[in-house]
C-alpha positions in Angstrom: 41.9 26.2 5.1 40.2 27.3 8.4 36.6 27.9 9.4 36.3 29.3 12.9 33.0 28.9 14.8 31.3 26.5 12.4 29.6 23.3 13.3 30.9 20.0 11.8 28.1 19.9 9.2 28.4 23.6 8.4 32.2 23.5 8.0 32.1 20.5 5.7 29.5 22.2 3.6 31.9 25.0 3.0 35.0 22.9 2.5 33.3 20.1 0.4 30.5 22.0 -1.3 27.6 20.4 0.4 29.1 17.2 1.7 27.6 15.8 5.0 28.9 13.3 7.5 27.7 9.7 7.4 26.7 7.6 10.4 29.6 5.2 11.4 29.4 1.4 11.2 32.8 -0.4 11.0 35.5 -2.2 12.8 37.1 -0.2 15.6 40.4 1.5 14.7 43.1 -0.7 16.2 46.6 0.5 17.0 49.3 -2.0 16.0 52.0 -3.0 18.5 54.8 -1.9 16.2 56.0 1.6 15.7 57.0 1.1 12.0 55.2 -0.1 8.9 54.3 -3.7 9.1 56.2 -6.1 6.7 55.0 -9.3 5.1 56.5 -12.1 3.1 53.5 -12.0 0.7 53.2 -9.1 -1.7 51.0 -6.4 -0.4 47.7 -5.8 -2.4 47.7 -2.6 -4.5 46.4 0.4 -2.7 43.5 2.4 -4.2 45.0 5.6 -2.7 47.5 7.2 -5.1 50.8 8.2 -3.5 49.7 7.3 0.0 53.4 7.3 1.1 53.7 10.9 0.0 57.1 10.2 -1.7 56.2 11.3 -5.3 56.2 14.9 -6.6 56.4 14.3 -10.3 55.6 17.9 -11.3 58.0 19.4 -8.7 55.4 21.8 -7.3 56.4 21.1 -3.7 53.3 19.0 -3.1 52.9 15.2 -3.0 51.0 14.1 -6.2 47.3 13.6 -5.6 47.2 15.5 -2.3 46.3 19.1 -1.8 47.9 21.2 0.9 45.5 23.8 2.3 46.6 26.5 4.8 47.9 24.7 7.9 49.1 21.6 6.0 52.7 21.0 4.9 54.7 18.3 3.2 57.5 17.3 5.5 60.7 15.1 5.3 62.4 13.3 8.1 65.4 10.9 7.8 64.6 10.6 4.1 60.9 9.8 4.6 58.1 12.1 3.5 54.8 12.6 5.4 52.0 15.1 5.9 51.7 17.5 8.8 48.6 19.4 9.9 49.0 22.2 12.4 46.3 24.0 14.4 47.7 27.5 14.2 44.5 29.3 15.4 42.0 27.8 17.9 38.6 26.8 16.3 39.8 26.7 12.7 39.7 23.7 10.4 42.6 22.2 8.5 41.3 19.5 6.2 42.7 17.5 3.2 40.3 15.9 0.8 40.8 12.9 -1.5 38.1 10.8 -3.2 38.4 7.1 -4.3 36.1 5.6 -6.9 34.2 2.5 -5.7 33.7 -0.2 -8.2 31.0 -2.9 -8.3 33.4 -5.6 -7.2 34.4 -3.5 -4.1 32.4 -5.0 -1.1 34.7 -4.0 1.8 37.9 -2.0 2.4 40.8 -1.9 4.8 42.3 1.5 5.5 45.7 1.5 7.1 48.0 4.5 7.9 50.7 5.6 10.3 49.9 8.5 12.6 51.5 10.5 15.4 50.3 13.7 17.1 51.0 16.2 19.8 49.0 18.3 22.2 45.6 17.9 20.4 43.1 19.6 22.6 39.4 19.3 21.8 37.4 22.4 20.9 33.9 23.4 22.0 32.2 20.2 20.8 33.1 16.6 21.4 34.1 16.1 17.8 36.3 19.2 17.6 39.7 17.3 17.5 41.9 15.5 15.1 40.2 12.9 13.0 39.8 11.2 9.6 36.3 11.8 8.3 35.0 9.4 5.7 31.8 9.3 3.7 30.4 7.0 1.0 28.5 8.8 -1.7 26.1 7.6 -4.4 25.8 8.6 -8.1 23.6 11.6 -7.0 26.3 12.8 -4.6 24.2 11.9 -1.5 25.7 10.3 1.5 25.1 6.5 1.7 24.8 4.9 5.1 26.2 3.1 7.0 29.6 4.6 6.6 33.0 4.1 8.3 33.7 5.3 11.7 35.8 8.5 12.0 39.0 7.7 13.9 39.8 10.4 16.4 43.1 11.7 17.9 43.5 13.6 21.1 46.4 14.3 23.4 49.9 13.2 22.4 51.5 10.1 20.7 55.0 11.1 19.8 56.0 7.8 18.2 54.5 6.6 14.9 51.6 4.1 15.2 50.2 1.9 12.5 46.4 1.7 12.6 43.9 -0.2 10.5 40.2 0.1 10.0 37.9 -2.3 8.1 34.5 -1.5 6.9 31.8 -2.7 4.5 30.8 -0.8 1.3 27.1 0.1 1.5 24.7 -0.5 -1.4 24.7 2.3 -4.0 28.1 3.7 -3.1 30.2 4.9 -6.1 32.8 7.0 -4.2 34.6 7.1 -0.8 35.7 10.4 0.5 38.6 10.5 2.9 39.4 13.7 4.9 42.3 13.8 7.4 41.8 16.9 9.4 42.2 19.0 12.5 38.6 20.0 13.0 38.1 23.1 15.0 40.5 21.9 17.7 42.0 24.2 20.3 45.5 23.2 19.4 47.7 20.4 18.1 49.8 18.9 15.4 48.7 15.8 13.5 51.0 13.9 11.1 50.1 11.0 8.7 52.1 8.7 6.5 51.7 5.5 4.5 48.0 5.7 3.7 46.7 2.5 2.1 43.2 1.6 1.0 42.7 -2.0 -0.2 39.7 -4.1 -1.1 39.0 -7.1 1.2 36.5 -9.8 1.8 33.2 -8.4 3.2 32.1 -11.5 4.9 35.1 -11.6 7.1 34.6 -8.0 8.1 30.9 -8.7 9.0 31.8 -11.8 11.0 34.4 -9.9 12.9 32.1 -7.0 13.6 29.3 -9.4 14.7 31.6 -11.2 17.1 32.9 -7.9 18.5 29.3 -6.6 19.0 28.2 -9.8 20.6 31.0 -9.5 23.2 30.0 -5.8 23.9 26.4 -6.7 24.4 27.2 -9.6 26.7 29.5 -7.4 28.8 27.0 -4.6 29.0 24.1 -6.8 30.0 26.2 -8.7 32.6 26.7 -5.4 34.4 23.0 -5.0 35.0 22.0 -6.8 38.3 18.5 -6.2 39.5 17.4 -7.1 43.0 14.3 -9.3 43.5 11.2 -7.1 43.0 13.2 -4.1 41.7 11.2 -2.4 38.9 12.8 -1.7 35.6 11.2 1.7 35.6 11.6 3.2 39.0 8.7 5.3 40.5 6.4 4.3 37.7 3.4 5.0 40.0 4.6 8.6 40.6 4.1 8.3 44.3 7.7 9.1 45.3 8.0 12.9 45.2 10.9 15.4 45.4 9.0 18.5 46.5 5.9 18.2 44.2 7.7 16.5 41.2 8.0 12.7 40.8 11.5 11.4 41.6 13.5 10.2 38.6 11.2 11.8 36.0 11.7 15.6 36.1 12.8 18.3 38.6 9.7 20.4 38.9 6.2 20.8 37.6 5.3 23.1 34.8 2.1 24.1 33.0 2.8 21.5 30.3 4.3 18.5 32.2 3.3 17.9 35.8 2.6 15.4 38.5 -1.1 15.6 39.5 -2.9 14.3 42.6 -6.4 13.1 42.5 -8.2 11.3 45.4 -4.8 10.7 47.0 -3.3 9.1 43.8 -0.5 10.7 41.8 -0.1 10.5 38.0 1.7 12.1 35.1 0.0 14.8 33.0 1.1 16.3 29.7 -0.9 19.3 28.6 -0.5 21.0 25.2 -0.7 24.8 25.7 0.3 25.7 22.1 0.0 23.7 18.8 3.0 21.8 17.5 5.1 21.9 20.7 7.0 18.8 21.7 6.4 17.6 25.3 8.5 14.5 26.2 10.2 12.8 29.1 13.1 10.4 28.6 14.2 7.3 30.5 16.9 4.9 29.5 16.5 1.4 30.8 19.5 -0.9 30.8 18.8 -4.5 29.9 20.0 -7.5 31.9 21.3 -10.9 30.5 18.0 -12.6 31.1 15.8 -9.9 29.5 14.5 -11.8 26.4 11.0 -10.4 26.3 9.2 -7.6 28.1 5.7 -6.6 29.2 4.8 -3.0 29.4 1.6 -2.1 31.3 0.2 1.3 32.2 -3.0 3.2 32.8 -4.0 6.0 30.5 -6.7 8.6 29.9 -6.7 11.5 27.5 -8.8 14.4 26.3 -9.0 16.2 22.9 -5.7 15.0 21.4 -5.7 16.3 17.9 -3.1 15.1 15.5 -0.6 17.6 14.1 0.9 17.8 10.6 2.4 14.4 10.5 1.0 11.0 11.3 3.0 10.7 14.5 2.1 14.1 15.8 -0.2 12.9 18.7 0.1 11.4 22.1 2.3 8.4 22.3 4.9 6.3 24.2 8.0 6.1 22.0 10.4 3.2 22.7 13.7 2.4 21.0 16.0 -0.5 21.7 19.6 0.6 21.5 22.6 -1.5 20.5 26.1 -1.6 21.9 27.3 1.0 19.4 24.3 3.3 20.0 22.4 2.2 17.0 18.6 2.0 17.1 17.0 -1.4 16.8 13.5 -2.3 15.8 11.1 -4.3 17.9 9.5 -2.0 20.5 5.8 -1.0 20.0 4.6 2.6 20.0 1.3 3.0 21.8 -0.4 6.2 20.5 -3.4 8.2 21.7 -5.9 10.4 19.8 -9.2 11.9 20.6 -10.7 11.4 24.1 -10.9 8.6 26.6 -12.1 10.2 29.9 -12.0 7.0 32.0 -8.8 5.3 33.0 -7.9 2.4 30.7 -5.3 -0.3 31.4 -3.1 -1.3 28.5 -0.5 -4.1 28.1 2.1 -4.7 25.4 4.4 -7.7 25.1 7.4 -7.7 22.8 10.7 -9.5 22.2 14.0 -8.0 23.0 16.5 -8.0 20.1 19.6 -10.0 20.9 21.8 -7.0 20.0 20.1 -4.6 22.4 21.7 -3.3 25.6 19.0 -0.7 26.6 15.5 0.5 26.0 14.7 4.2 25.6 11.3 5.0 27.1 9.8 8.4 26.0 6.2 9.3 26.8 5.2 12.4 24.9 2.7 14.7 23.4 4.5 14.8 20.1 3.8 18.2 18.4 0.0 17.6 18.7 -2.4 20.4 17.9 -4.0 20.1 21.3 -4.8 17.7 24.1 -4.1 16.3 27.5 -2.4 13.0 28.1 -2.3 11.3 31.6 -0.4 8.2 32.5 -0.1 6.2 35.7 1.2 2.9 37.1 3.8 2.4 34.3 5.4 -1.0 34.7 8.0 -2.7 32.6 8.9 -6.3 33.5 10.9 -9.1 32.0 8.9 -12.2 31.0 9.9 -15.7 31.9 12.2 -17.7 29.6 9.3 -20.0 28.6 7.1 -17.0 27.7 9.9 -15.4 25.8 10.5 -18.6 23.8 6.8 -19.0 23.0 6.8 -15.5 21.7 9.9 -16.1 19.6 8.3 -19.3 18.2 5.2 -17.4 17.3 7.2 -14.7 15.6 9.1 -17.2 13.6 5.8 -18.9 12.5 4.5 -15.5 11.5 7.5 -14.7 9.5 7.3 -18.1 7.8 3.6 -17.5 6.9 4.5 -14.0 5.7 7.2 -15.4 3.4 4.9 -18.0 2.0 2.2 -15.4 1.3 4.7 -13.0 -0.3 5.7 -15.8 -2.7 2.1 -16.5 -3.7 1.4 -12.8 -4.1 4.5 -12.4 -6.3 3.3 -15.3 -8.5 -0.1 -13.7 -8.9 1.4 -10.3 -9.8 3.2 -12.0 -12.7 -0.1 -13.2 -14.2 -1.5 -11.3 -17.2 -4.4 -8.9 -16.8 -7.7 -10.3 -17.9 -10.3 -7.8 -16.6 -12.6 -6.5 -19.3 -13.4 -2.9 -19.9 -16.8 -1.9 -18.3 -19.4 0.7 -19.3 -22.8 1.7 -18.1 -25.8 0.8 -20.2 -29.1 2.0 -18.8 -29.2 0.9 -15.2 -26.7 -2.0 -15.8 -23.0 -2.4 -15.9 -21.8 -4.3 -18.9 -18.6 -5.2 -20.7 -17.7 -2.6 -23.2 -16.8 -5.0 -26.0 -19.8 -7.4 -26.0 -22.4 -5.9 -23.7 -22.4 -8.8 -21.2 -24.0 -7.8 -17.9 -21.6 -7.7 -14.9 -22.8 -7.9 -11.3 -20.1 -6.4 -9.0 -20.1 -8.1 -5.6 -17.1 -8.0 -3.3 -15.5 -6.5 -0.2 -14.1 -3.3 1.2 -10.4 -3.6 2.1 -9.6 -1.0 4.6 -6.6 0.6 6.4 -5.0 2.7 3.7 -7.3 5.5 4.7 -5.4 5.8 8.0 -1.9 4.7 7.1 0.3 2.7 4.7 -2.1 -0.3 5.0 -2.3 -3.6 6.9 -2.1 -6.9 5.0 -3.6 -5.2 2.0 -2.3 -7.5 -0.8 -3.0 -10.7 1.1 -6.5 -9.4 2.0 -7.2 -8.7 -1.7 -6.0 -12.2 -2.6 -8.1 -13.9 0.0 -11.2 -11.8 -1.0 -10.8 -12.8 -4.6 -9.7 -16.5 -4.2 -11.4 -17.6 -1.0 -14.5 -15.3 -0.7 -15.3 -15.2 -4.5 -15.3 -11.4 -4.7 -15.2 -9.9 -8.2 -14.6 -6.4 -7.0 -12.5 -4.8 -4.3 -13.1 -1.4 -2.8 -9.7 0.1 -1.7 -10.1 3.1 0.6 -7.3 5.6 0.6 -6.5 9.3 1.2 -4.8 12.0 -0.9 -2.4 13.0 1.9 -0.7 9.6 1.8 -0.9 9.4 -2.0 1.0 12.7 -2.2 3.4 11.7 0.6 2.5 14.1 3.5 6.1 15.2 3.6 7.5 11.7 2.8 8.0 9.7 -0.4 4.6 8.3 -1.6 6.3 5.6 -3.7 5.5 2.6 -1.5 1.9 3.8 -0.9 1.3 4.0 -4.6 3.1 0.8 -5.3 0.7 -1.0 -2.9 -2.3 0.4 -4.9 -0.7 -0.6 -8.2 -0.2 -4.1 -6.9 -3.7 -4.4 -5.6 -4.9 -3.4 -9.1 -2.6 -6.1 -10.6 -4.0 -8.8 -8.3 -7.6 -7.9 -9.4 -6.6 -7.7 -13.0 -5.0 -11.1 -12.9 -8.4 -12.6 -11.7 -10.5 -10.6 -14.1 -11.9 -8.6 -11.2 -12.2 -4.9 -10.5 -10.9 -2.4 -8.1 -12.8 0.7 -6.8 -10.3 3.4 -5.9 -12.1 5.2 -3.0 -11.0 8.7 -1.9 -12.0 8.2 1.7 -13.0 11.7 2.7 -16.1 13.2 4.3 -18.5 16.1 3.9 -17.5 17.8 0.6 -14.6 17.7 -1.8 -12.0 20.5 -2.0 -9.2 21.6 -4.3 -6.9 19.1 -2.7 -9.3 16.3 -3.8 -9.5 17.8 -7.3 -5.7 17.6 -7.5 -5.8 14.0 -6.3 -8.1 12.9 -9.1 -6.2 14.7 -11.8 -3.1 12.7 -10.7 -4.8 9.4 -10.0 -6.9 9.5 -13.1 -3.7 10.1 -15.2 -2.1 7.1 -13.6 -4.9 4.7 -14.1 -6.7 6.2 -17.1 -8.4 3.6 -19.3 -7.1 0.8 -17.1 -10.1 -1.7 -17.4 -9.6 -2.9 -13.9 -9.9 0.5 -12.1 -13.1 2.4 -11.3 -13.0 5.8 -9.6 -15.1 6.4 -6.4 -14.8 10.1 -6.3 -15.7 10.9 -2.6 -16.5 8.6 0.3 -19.3 10.3 2.2 -20.8 13.7 1.4 -23.0 15.1 4.1 -24.5 18.3 5.6 -24.6 20.1 2.2 -27.3 20.8 -0.3 -27.7 18.9 -3.6 -26.7 22.0 -5.5 -23.4 22.2 -3.6 -23.0 18.5 -4.0 -23.2 18.8 -7.8 -21.9 22.3 -8.5 -19.8 23.3 -5.5 -20.1 26.4 -3.3 -19.7 27.5 0.2 -20.0 24.9 3.0 -20.9 26.3 6.4 -20.0 25.2 9.9 -23.6 26.1 11.0 -25.7 23.0 10.3 -29.2 22.3 11.6 -29.7 18.6 12.7 -32.1 16.8 10.4 -34.6 14.3 11.6 -33.3 10.7 11.0 -29.8 11.8 9.9 -27.1 10.4 12.2 -23.8 12.2 12.7 -21.4 9.3 11.9 -18.0 10.6 13.0 -16.5 13.4 15.1 -15.0 15.3 12.3 -15.2 19.1 13.0 -17.6 21.0 10.8 -15.8 24.0 9.1 -16.7 26.7 6.6 -14.9 26.3 3.3 -15.4 26.5 -0.5 -16.3 23.1 -1.9 -15.8 21.9 -5.4 -18.8 19.9 -6.8 -18.9 16.3 -7.9 -19.3 17.5 -11.5 -15.9 19.2 -11.2 -14.4 16.0 -10.0 -15.9 14.2 -13.0 -14.6 16.9 -15.3 -11.1 16.6 -13.8 -11.1 12.9 -14.5 -12.4 13.1 -18.0 -9.9 16.0 -18.8 -7.1 13.5 -18.5 -8.6 11.3 -21.2 -9.8 8.7 -18.7 -13.0 7.0 -19.7 -13.0 4.8 -16.6 -16.4 4.2 -15.0 -16.9 6.8 -12.2 -18.7 6.2 -8.8 -20.5 9.1 -7.0 -22.0 8.9 -3.5 -25.1 10.7 -2.5 -25.9 12.8 0.6 -26.5 11.8 4.2 -23.1 10.1 4.4 -23.6 8.6 0.9 -27.0 7.0 1.8 -29.5 9.3 0.2 -29.7 9.2 -3.6 -33.0 11.1 -4.0 -31.4 14.1 -5.7 -30.1 12.0 -8.6 -33.7 11.4 -9.9 -34.6 15.0 -9.1 -32.4 17.0 -11.4 -28.9 16.5 -9.9 -27.6 13.6 -11.9 -24.0 14.1 -13.2 -22.9 14.7 -16.8 -20.7 11.7 -17.8 -18.7 13.9 -20.2 -18.2 11.2 -22.8 -16.8 8.5 -20.5 -17.9 5.0 -19.8 -20.6 6.0 -17.4 -21.4 6.8 -13.8 -22.6 4.4 -11.0 -24.2 6.0 -8.0 -23.1 5.0 -4.6 -25.1 4.4 -1.4 -24.0 3.3 2.1 -26.4 1.2 4.2 -26.1 0.5 7.9 -28.8 -0.6 10.4 -29.5 3.0 11.4 -30.5 3.8 7.9 -34.2 3.4 6.9 -36.3 4.1 3.9 -34.5 1.9 1.3 -37.4 2.1 -1.0 -37.4 5.9 -1.1 -33.7 6.7 -0.7 -32.1 4.1 -3.1 -34.5 2.2 -5.3 -35.9 5.0 -7.5 -32.3 5.8 -8.6 -31.6 2.1 -9.2 -34.5 2.0 -11.7 -32.7 4.5 -13.9 -29.0 4.2 -13.1 -26.7 1.4 -11.8 -26.3 1.7 -8.0 -23.5 0.2 -5.9 -23.6 -0.1 -2.1 -19.9 0.4 -1.4 -20.4 0.3 2.4 -22.9 -2.1 3.8 -22.5 -3.7 7.2 -24.4 -5.2 10.1 -23.4 -4.6 13.7 -23.4 -7.2 16.6 -25.0 -4.9 19.2 -25.9 -1.2 19.5 -23.5 -0.7 22.4 -20.6 -1.1 20.0 -21.9 2.0 18.1 -22.8 4.4 21.0 -22.9 7.4 18.7 -26.2 6.2 17.3 -29.0 7.7 19.2 -31.9 5.7 20.6 -34.3 6.8 17.8 -32.2 5.2 15.1 -31.5 2.0 17.0 -33.8 -0.2 14.9 -34.1 -4.0 15.5 -31.0 -5.9 14.4 -32.6 -9.3 14.1 -32.7 -10.4 10.5 -31.1 -7.2 9.3 -28.1 -8.9 7.6 -30.3 -11.3 5.7 -32.8 -8.5 4.7 -30.2 -6.2 3.3 -28.4 -8.9 1.3 -31.8 -10.1 0.1 -32.7 -6.6 -1.0 -29.5 -6.1 -2.9 -29.9 -9.5 -4.6 -33.5 -8.9 -5.5 -32.8 -5.5 -7.1 -29.3 -6.6 -8.4 -27.5 -3.8 -6.7 -23.8 -3.9 -6.8 -22.1 -4.1 -3.4 -18.9 -4.4 -1.3 -19.3 -5.7 2.2 -17.8 -3.5 4.9 -15.2 -4.1 6.3 -12.6 -6.8 5.4 -10.5 -5.7 8.4 -10.8 -7.1 11.9 -10.7 -3.7 13.6 -12.7 -1.5 11.3 -16.4 -1.9 12.1 -18.8 -3.2 11.2 -16.4 -6.1 10.7 -16.8 -8.9 8.1 -13.8 -10.7 9.7 -12.8 -11.2 13.3 -9.1 -11.8 12.8 -6.3 -12.0 10.3 -7.1 -15.6 9.7 -10.1 -14.1 7.9 -12.7 -15.8 10.2 -16.1 -14.5 9.3 -17.9 -12.6 12.1 -21.1 -14.6 13.1 -23.4 -11.5 12.9 -22.3 -10.3 9.4 -19.3 -12.0 7.8 -20.9 -15.4 7.7 -23.8 -14.0 5.6 -21.5 -12.0 3.4 -19.3 -15.1 2.5 -22.5 -17.1 1.8 -23.8 -14.4 -0.5 -20.6 -14.1 -2.4 -20.7 -17.9 -2.8 -24.1 -17.6 -4.5 -26.5 -18.2 -1.7 -29.8 -16.3 -2.2 -31.3 -14.5 0.8 -35.0 -13.5 1.2 -35.8 -10.0 2.1 -38.5 -10.5 4.7 -38.7 -6.8 5.6 -38.1 -3.7 3.6 -36.3 -1.5 6.1 
């Protein structure tokens, strides 16, 4: 059956009802030295391919049993031997035969053998338009499972029969192997097959043979790379060598979007997004030498107004991929990325190990489908590190992996423990156990990073906070876009949240699920709470923090919803705490979020933050308190930082009537680290940490110290060894251990 003018994927879709081609990973097809079927004194193992010698036609229909004959395929006989013949009668058409073999659990690897001869096979328009045997593994859902076998290809003429063999491992989840001998859109040719055999073999032997083969390929490829002393791995990385006005080795000519720019006699590379979502990228492939065990990448960078596109990686970045001898991608290279604005040149350095299987490094600076922005790069340098430096890095990596493995085992043990957290409810201005009314004082830490990605060291941080810092509550910041997947499967993201809940439950502690958004909630946030509340409804460990930081709205909009405008008048004493663009939109109110949670049947305690980036709670005692709708109660949320004053007015009146939790509280080291704070709000830092802890202790406010992440300020810890910062973390750890602080000054 022929399909002229179709791509490989398209033609297969027609022939095989949606089948696609898998990526190859197998032994190379090896021609045998004999021109006749091999013989052996030992009995040959039974083949899984029925009638692979094409000798049986039990129903006398003129076709070999088990094999179809589409147009262009015939069953031939020569000197008493039967075989299949495929003929390219019309250029660009496809002649394809399809058989499927069930894969059983005990099948771990296969050997495919066959005899083949062919004549005058001329490739078509694409490199894969020739004679070949296409093969795919499929799972129970009919989807291709990777890695799959290589597709042996045939071109030109081989008039004598050759016996060929191919060995390959069965990938996990495979239930079927599809085998498709074909002339695929070739220009011309005749292709003949005989004596197909598919037999199960030992997988370890196949893997060992492939590894040895690949090692030899890598060694040969690297040995060919000979650099002269001082020769850069990336030529013209300073962009000073020009062909006309374009940098030699990078691109042929300047455009509006990618150009070489001169400034004060210095040349550099510029990417400029002229339309949202467009890919701007340059490509260099850097061959690796034998002694390249570890690399250092350095460059200068500055950028302006880079706004992220639809996906997490739609920004400015330098993409790098190690490639293996068979063209496969290998992990290990970092991906520096750039968002926002850095108007001054910055120098950056990255050190990373080279995988032993790598033969080259792809280097791709890009504005990757960003909404907007300009990215400028200069003095790009890639250099091999010394053998001692590489070994030190390898040792450090091995130690990191050892620690990671030990931590995973401890986490797994804790996850197997029974849940012992007691259900909570609100009673007056206290939080108590629902069963016996025992007062609970929630004191803990804010574990961050799931608000900007899949999370960094989340479970171990939760474990350390509970076991070593004596926290009885964890605030876990997150976003709905990751919860729902943002175009990808959200399963791992949700699993991390589930496991964080389990770790808290095993210690009798609590987890605040924080929807880490700003300004005012929308329909998307309403959808999140309907889903999350259904998942965790009436789980005694989980409390719902509805919305991170409302700001620049009225108390009426806060409670009931309404239009939010982009025209906002600055208020005295109110600091703009991030660069999020103000827009006009229709907000849902906090009461609607409460109603959405309660509509699922969830009675979990709810947390609701006030205005001014969740600092100001004055509206709660002035007619804007929320209706609990029959649940276990509402705790009101405030966030306190050194630029916030008026604790006695903004927080304490509400704390007299309702429970209050400070889910973000943090002291900074110096004002220069928080340059967005204006001079009028730069109040004295001396004694601030002790004062705020003393105030919360005196009034028994619940709290979670911000932030239990070494790069999210203000930081409680300075590194992933969980070393307390001297200006904030030391005091937080002491307070969680029971030390009482005196509030010497009401701020």
